[in-house]
Every structure is written in structure tokens, then in C-alpha cells.
C-alpha positions in Angstrom: -29.4 -8.2 17.6 -25.5 -9.7 16.8 -24.9 -11.4 13.9 -22.6 -13.4 15.3 -22.8 -14.3 19.6 -19.6 -15.3 20.9 -15.6 -16.5 20.1 -17.6 -20.3 19.4 -19.9 -19.5 16.1 -16.5 -17.3 14.6 -14.9 -20.1 14.8 -17.8 -22.3 14.0 -18.8 -19.7 10.3 -15.0 -20.3 9.3 -15.2 -24.4 9.9 -18.4 -24.0 8.0 -16.7 -22.3 4.7 -14.0 -24.7 5.2 -16.2 -27.7 4.8 -17.8 -26.2 1.7 -15.1 -25.8 -0.1 -14.6 -21.7 0.4 -16.1 -18.6 0.4 -17.8 -17.8 -2.6 -18.9 -15.0 -3.4 -23.0 -15.3 -2.6 -21.2 -15.4 1.0 -19.0 -12.1 1.3 -22.5 -10.4 3.2 -21.8 -12.7 5.7 -18.4 -12.6 5.8 -18.5 -8.4 5.8 -20.9 -8.5 9.0 -18.7 -11.6 10.1 -15.9 -9.5 10.0 -18.3 -6.3 11.8 -19.4 -8.1 14.3 -15.4 -8.6 15.4 -14.5 -4.9 14.7 -17.8 -4.2 17.0 -16.4 -7.1 20.0 -12.2 -6.3 19.6 -13.8 -2.2 19.9 -15.9 -3.3 23.0 -13.4 -5.6 24.5 -15.1 -8.4 24.4 -12.2 -10.3 22.9 -8.7 -11.0 23.7 -5.9 -11.2 21.6 -5.6 -14.7 22.2 -9.7 -14.9 20.8 -8.2 -13.6 18.0 -5.6 -16.0 17.5 -7.7 -18.8 17.7 -9.9 -17.2 15.5 -7.5 -16.2 12.8 -6.0 -20.6 14.0 -9.5 -21.2 12.5 -9.1 -20.5 8.9 -6.4 -23.7 8.7 -4.7 -23.7 5.3 -6.7 -21.0 4.0 -4.5 -18.3 6.2 -1.3 -20.9 7.7 0.2 -21.0 4.3 2.2 -18.0 1.6 0.1 -19.7 -1.2 -2.6 -17.6 -0.2 -2.8 -14.2 -0.5 -3.9 -13.0 3.6 -1.5 -16.0 3.8 1.5 -14.5 2.3 0.1 -11.2 4.5 0.1 -13.1 8.2 3.3 -15.3 8.0 5.7 -12.2 6.3 7.8 -14.3 4.4 10.0 -10.9 3.5 9.6 -10.0 7.0 7.5 -7.3 7.3 3.7 -6.8 6.1 3.3 -4.9 2.7 6.5 -6.3 1.3 6.9 -5.8 -2.5 5.6 -9.5 -3.6 2.0 -9.5 -1.5 2.0 -5.9 -3.4 2.9 -7.3 -7.0 0.6 -9.9 -6.7 -2.5 -7.8 -6.1 -1.2 -5.8 -9.1 -1.3 -8.5 -11.2 -4.5 -10.3 -9.6 -2.7 -13.1 -8.5 -4.7 -16.3 -7.3 -3.9 -19.2 -6.0 -4.1 -23.0 -7.8 -6.0 -25.4 -6.1 -9.3 -24.2 -5.4 -10.0 -23.5 -2.1 -6.9 -21.1 -1.9 -8.3 -19.4 -5.0 -11.8 -18.8 -3.5 -10.1 -16.5 -0.5 -7.7 -14.8 -3.1 -10.2 -13.9 -5.4 -12.1 -12.4 -2.0 -9.0 -10.8 -1.3 -8.9 -8.7 -4.3 -12.3 -8.3 -4.2 -11.8 -5.9 -1.2 -11.7 -2.3 -1.2 -8.1 -1.9 0.0 -6.5 -3.5 -2.4 -8.5 -1.9 -4.9 -7.5 1.2 -3.7 -3.6 -0.4 -3.7 -4.6 -1.1 -7.9 -5.8 2.8 -8.2 -2.8 3.5 -6.3 -0.6 2.3 -9.1 -2.8 4.1 -11.4 -2.7 7.0 -9.5 1.0 7.1 -10.2 1.1 6.4 -13.5 -1.1 9.4 -14.4 0.9 11.6 -12.6 4.1 10.8 -14.9 2.3 11.5 -16.8 1.3 14.5 -16.5 5.0 15.3 -15.0 6.6 14.2 -18.6 4.0 16.8 -20.4 5.2 19.6 -18.3 8.8 18.7 -19.0 8.2 18.3 -22.9 5.9 22.1 -22.1 8.8 23.8 -20.3 11.0 22.0 -22.7 13.8 20.6 -19.8 16.1 18.1 -21.1 15.1 16.4 -17.5 13.2 15.9 -14.5 14.8 14.0 -11.4 12.1 11.8 -9.5 13.0 9.9 -6.1 10.7 6.8 -5.4 10.7 6.4 -2.0 10.2 2.2 -1.1 10.0 1.0 -5.3 9.3 -2.4 -3.7 8.4 -4.3 -7.5 8.7 -1.9 -9.9 6.0 -2.7 -11.1 4.4 0.7 -11.7 7.2 2.1 -13.7 7.2 -0.4 -16.3 3.7 -0.2 -17.3 4.0 4.0 -17.7 7.1 3.1 -19.1 5.5 0.6 -21.5 2.8 3.4 -22.3 5.6 5.6 -22.9 8.9 4.5 -24.0 10.3 7.6 -24.7 10.5 10.2 -21.8 12.7 12.2 -19.5 12.1 10.9 -16.4 15.0 9.9 -14.2 13.9 7.7 -11.3 16.7 7.1 -8.3 15.0 4.3 -7.0 15.1 3.8 -2.5 14.5 0.2 -1.3 16.3 -1.9 2.0 14.6 -4.4 0.5 17.6 -6.0 -1.8 14.8 -8.9 -3.4 13.1 -6.2 -4.4 16.3 -4.4 -5.5 16.4 -7.4 -7.9 12.6 -8.2 -8.8 11.8 -4.6 -10.0 16.1 -4.7 -11.9 14.4 -7.5 -13.4 11.2 -6.6 -14.8 12.4 -2.5 -15.5 16.0 -4.6 -16.9 15.3 -2.5 -20.5 15.1 1.2 -19.2 17.9 0.8 -16.7 19.7 3.8 -18.5 16.4 6.0 -16.5 16.2 4.2 -13.2 19.0 3.8 -10.4 18.1 1.3 -7.7 20.2 1.7 -3.7 19.9 -0.7 -1.3 19.0 2.6 1.6 16.5 2.9 4.6 14.6 6.2 4.3 15.3 6.8 8.2 19.3 7.6 6.5 18.8 8.7 3.0 20.6 11.5 2.4 21.3 13.7 -0.9 22.4 16.3 -2.3 20.4 16.2 -5.8 17.3 17.6 -6.2 14.3 16.5 -7.5 11.5 17.0 -9.6 9.2 14.9 -7.5 9.2 13.4 -4.7 7.0 10.1 -4.2 6.3 7.9 -1.7 3.7 5.1 -2.0 3.6 3.3 1.2 5.7 3.6 3.3 4.2 7.6 5.1 1.6 5.2 6.9 3.7 2.5 8.9 5.3 5.6 11.2 4.1 7.5 13.4 3.0 10.6 13.1 6.8 11.8 15.0 8.9 10.1 12.1 6.1 10.9 9.8 7.2 14.5 10.0 10.6 14.0 10.6 10.7 12.2 7.3 8.9 14.9 5.5 10.7 17.7 6.6 14.2 16.0 5.6 12.6 15.1 2.0 11.0 18.2 1.4 14.4 19.6 1.7 15.4 17.4 -1.6 13.4 18.9 -4.1 14.1 21.5 -6.6 12.2 24.2 -7.3 8.4 24.3 -8.2 9.2 20.5 -7.4 6.0 18.4 -5.2 6.5 15.5 -3.2 3.4 12.9 -2.6 3.1 10.6 0.6 0.7 8.4 -0.4 -1.4 7.3 3.5 -4.7 5.4 3.6 -7.6 6.8 4.8 -9.7 6.3 7.8 -12.6 5.3 5.5 -11.2 2.0 5.0 -13.2 -0.7 5.0 -11.0 -3.7 4.6 -9.2 -2.8 8.1 -10.5 -5.4 10.0 -9.5 -8.5 7.6 -5.9 -6.8 7.6 -5.6 -6.4 10.9 -6.6 -10.0 10.9 -3.5 -10.9 9.3 -1.1 -8.3 11.3 -1.4 -5.8 8.4 -1.4 -2.8 10.2 -1.2 1.4 9.1 -1.6 4.3 10.9 -4.9 5.6 9.1 -5.0 8.9 8.2 -7.6 12.0 8.1 -7.4 14.4 4.8 -7.1 17.0 8.3 -4.4 15.2 9.8 -2.3 14.5 7.1 -2.5 18.1 6.3 -1.8 19.2 10.3 0.8 17.3 10.5 2.5 19.7 6.8 1.5 22.5 8.6 3.5 20.9 11.7 6.7 20.9 9.4 6.3 24.9 8.8 5.5 24.3 5.3 3.0 26.7 4.0 -0.5 26.2 3.7 -1.2 27.1 0.2 1.5 24.7 -0.6 -0.3 21.6 0.9 -3.2 20.1 -0.6 -4.9 16.1 -0.4 -6.0 14.2 -2.7 -7.7 10.5 -3.3 -8.1 7.3 -5.2 -11.8 7.2 -7.0 -12.6 4.9 -3.5 -10.9 7.2 -1.2 -9.7 4.3 0.7 -5.7 5.6 -0.2 -4.7 9.7 0.9 -2.7 11.5 -1.5 -0.9 14.3 0.6 1.3 17.0 -2.4 3.1 19.1 -1.2 4.4 21.6 -4.0 8.2 23.6 -3.1 
């Protein structure tokens, strides 16, 4: 039996939450059922785009202000979903001061997708530590890293705080000047090893070769054609024994409906799809692996050269 049966029941539930002062942890199971029923009704054609807009409007100020994380996602103050500011707020567990807003922020942080984004940062930092160990063991003077859509730079900052003396040098691409300015300020103590470049990843080119090419969360905004175009383009920038690591949200994303209510749309892919896309770029199967963070929500396509 359906938990919610009509558009009016969806909206009434949000009004009920608003009247009681917000979404408390004990409300999470019912809210998850609410989201699941919405997903089912969208899939079955029972809810139109106009209905979804009405549901979104029923959140009121909790969705229509950048003072909440879900409102930031929907309103897109930097022009696109998943911008550097929202990702950094996720990394830093930002919570609004106002209680009603704070309740929604706490739920936002509890979702699997947001936890996976934080796990993605940890994954990159551990990858960098392993790379530095490899550098030391090989007695290489330095390793060059290309960080595509580098965002706030919080991951690099945390790496340098835990490993202040290292031989890793970063070229960071981002098309958002505000993201670069933020990251430069955050990583100001290590700018001798971090170079920022304002560039579109689709058009960037260089003769330089990199030991590691990393992209945390850009490729799942692209369709398969663009994904493969970039994969082939950046693979040519790897040095011998180099590795490319591309993050992509898995089809196993329990938070997808909640994200898409805020118009945060991604191309979710399975491990098999990621491997197939790499093979379609004529990359040998033996060079391709797919790993994941602990929740299995974020996947990582690894390609060795």
C-alpha cells in the first residue's frame, strides 16, 4: 500500500514538518518513504514537472534560500549544481544557525550521497599519500599531478597538513574564478607546489605529462560521448606508469530523488559501464579497474599507462 497517495498528501506532509519546526531525526524514516514514493510516482508517470515544482515550493524558505544546503543546491548561486562552495560546505559539515534551516542541513549531511562526497575526499588524500610513498621508494625528485575541476582545494589542504614535506606538485584546473580564489587562499602556504589555471576541461591541452590525473566529480555531469572524448584526451597527458582516476556516482545512490528535487542531476553509472566506456576508447582491459568508497555510492575508474 502506498504511503502517500496524491500530490496533496505530498504537500501536506511538508507543511506538517514546517509547522512542527523542521525535520527531526525521528522523522527521517518517514521522509525517506516520502522520497521513495515520489520516485515511484515519477517513474510511473503519476507526477508531472509542474507537480514536482509544486512539491519543491512546499518546502518554503527551507528550499528557497541559499542559507540551507538544499536551497544552495537548487538556487545554484555559482551557476551550476555541485559548485565549489556546496562541496566545501559538505566537507566542513556546515550547518545553518537558524533551527528550522539547521534541521534540514543535518538531514542533508546524513544522506548517503553527501557522506560519499566526504569519502571521496578521503579517497583522494589516501591516493596522494600512497603516491608520495611510491615517489620516495623510487627516489624520484617529484611527481606531477593534474587535478581537473579542483574546486575549493580542501582535499589538497588536508593532504599538506598531514604530509607537509612531500614531492607532489599540482596543476589545478577550474573554470570558476571564485573557486580558484577560494582555493588559493585556503592553500596559500603551499602555492610553491600548487598552480591554479582558469580553464575549461573540454578545451585544456598541454604537452606536460603527469604521474596522476584526478577528477573527483566532473565526469558524471557528462554524457557518454563527452566522457570518452575527455578520457582519450587526458590519457595522452599521462607519463609512462602514470594513472588516471575518475570519480563517478554509482547507480547505487539512495539519495538520487532528494538530489534531483533540487535539480542536481548526474549521469549515474555502474562499474560495468565505466569499464565499457574505457574499453571503447581502445584502452587495454588489463589497465582498467573500478574501485569505490565504503558506501559504494562513489565509484573510481582507474586507468594505468
